[in-house]
N, C-alpha and C positions, 0 to 999 in steps of 0.2 A: 622347512615350513614349521616344524614343531618348535624350533628355536625362536622363530618369529612370534608364534603364539605365546611362548613362555615370556618373552620380554614384553609383549603387549599386555599380558595379564599382570606382570610385575609393575608396569607403568600405571595401569588402571588401579592397582592396589594402593599406590602412593599418591596418584593424581587422578582420582575418579572423576568421571563426567557427572555433573550435578544438574538436576532439573532447574531451569531458569525461574520457575515459579516457586516450588516448595523447597528446593535445596536438597532433596533426597538424591541418592545415587541412582543414576539411570541404569536400567537393565539392558542386557544385550538386545539390540534391535531398536532401542529407543534413541531418539536424537533430540537434543535441546530441551524438550519437555517430556516428563513421564506420561504414561498413558492416562493416568487418572486426571492430571492437570489439563491435558489436552482435551479430554472428554468434558471437563467442567468449564471450558471457555464459553462465554455467553453468546451463542450463535443467534443470529437474527432470522435466518431462513428466508431472507428477502427475495432470493432468486426464485422462490416458488410463486411470487406475485409481481406482476409487471408494474402495478401502481403502488409499489411499496413506499415506506416512509422516506427512504433515501431518494427515490425518484421524485417524490412530491416536493422536495426542497429545491428542485430545479424547474418546476412547472411555471410557465410564463416568463422564464428568465433565459433559458438556454435550450437549444434543440438537441435532443439526445435520442439514441436508439435504445440503449439499455442502461440501467443504473442499479448498482447494488452496493451494500456494505455488509461485511461478513460477521462482525462481532459488535455487540453493544459495549460502549465505553462509558463507564460511570466513575465518578470520583470515589476514592476510598476502597476500590476493589482490587483484587489480585491482578485482573487484566490490566488495570490502569498502571500498576506497579511494573508489570511485564513490559508494557509499552514504553514506560519511562526508562527502563534499562536499555531497551532497543534504541530509543531516540536520543538519549542524552549521556549514556554511559558506555558507548562504543561496542555494544553487543549486537553487531550487525547480523550475526548468524541467526538471531531470533526472527528478523524480518525475512531472511532468505528461507528459513525453515517453514514459517507460516505461509509464505508465498507458494511454496511447493505443495504443502498440505491442502491449501485452499484451491489451488489450480486443479487438483484431482477432482474436487467437487464441481468446480465451474465447468470443466470439460464434460463431466458426466451429465450435468444439467444443461449442456449446450449453450451456456452463456458466452463462451469464447468462439462460437461458430461464426465464421465469416470475418473475424477480426484479422487485419493485416499487420498491425504494428502496435506494440505496447509502449506507451510513453509515460514515464514517471514525472510527476509535477516537480519542477526544479526548485532548488533553493537559490537565493542570490549567491554568487560566487564568494562574497565575503563571509556569509554565514556558513556556507559549505566548507570553506577553508578552516573556519574556526572550529566547526564540529568534526571535521575530518571525513565526512561522507554525507550523502543525501539518503535519508532513511527510506524514502519512496522508491529510490532506485533499487534497493535491496529487496523490497517486496516485488518489484517488477522482474528482477532477476529470477526469483523463485517461480513466479507465474510463467515466465518464458521457458525456464528449464523443463518444466513438466508439459506445458501446452505445445511446445515447439514453435511458438509464435515469437518472432524476433522482438527485442526491445531496443529502444534508441533514446539517447540523451542529446541527440544532435538536431532535433527539430523544434525545440522551443527553449527560450532562455528567459530568465527573470531579469528585467532591466531596471527594476526599482527595488531597493532593499527596504520594504515597508516595515512598520512597527509590528511587534508581535500581536497576534489576534487575541491572546488571552485577556479576559476581563472586558472585552469590547462587546457592545450589544449588536443586534443584527444590522442596523443602519451603519454603525461605525465600522463594522467588518466589511460591508459592501464598499463604503467610501475608501477604506484602507487598501483595497485591492484593485481599484480602477487603473487600468493600463499598465499593470506590473509585469505582464508577459508579452513576448514577441515571438511569433512563429518564424522558424528558420527553414530554408530550402522548401518553401511551400509548393513549388511545382512538382516535387517528388511525392506529395501527398494527395494530389488530385485524384478523385475517385476512390480513395482509400478509406477503410474503416479503422479508426484508431481507438485504442482504449487508454484513457487517462487514469493514472494510478496515484493515490495519495494515502496517507496513513490514517488520518482522522477527519471525518466529515462532521462539521458543526452546523453552521448556517448554509454552507455550500459556496460561500463567496469566493474562496480561493480557487476551487475547481471551476466555478462559473467563469471567473476571469481568465483562467487558462483555456477553457473551451472557446471563449470569445476570440482569443488570439488566432484560432483556426477557421473561424466561421466564414471568412471571405474566400477560402479556398474552394474552387468549384467541385461540386459533387462529393465533398467529404462527409463521412459519417462519424459521429462521435459517441462513444459509450464511456461510462464512468464506473470505476471500481475504487472503493475505499476499504481499507482494512477494517475500520471500525466507524461507528456513528455515535455521537454523543446522545446519551439516553437520559432525558430529563434535565 
């Protein structure tokens, strides 16, 4: 045991674990982010309010049980850089870690109560192959690991590889997401309460389109979780 600790310490000396935000060496017990950077992430506290800003983006568009987004996303911020690493630079463990940390709060605040299945919003297979992973799936994995609610990638697929949503206005985003998702094995979801998971909520058009793919399933309930929401 002592030998194991010796080599572990030696490895950490030459290859220290660094905070994904500030780059400082992580202390024992810290994972992915240092305590200071984790504390400084821009929380929304939306779960305290049913009619929060995230929920309002779906009013009159899609029927939901609960909606929340956990962090504010703004251009030029540290959180934006962190999300960019997670989404485009292969640092999947960031999403897994944040999913686990956030799940602790969501369970405590009873946001996860009654949910039967966590479903990450899928990428088109071509895009997922190019990126190597679906970032929303890694968030869902973290949520599932802590909440003990299963997650599945087998109940919805992206059938249209639409253009990127970046730089599109609200109307263009809505038009760009029409009919891009298809529910799979719908009979297994009858009477279930599902939680759709995505990384960034802007206008809500992607999550809206994904939710609409399930709406014909009898007695289904849909809640929505986004890691972050565009702020301003």
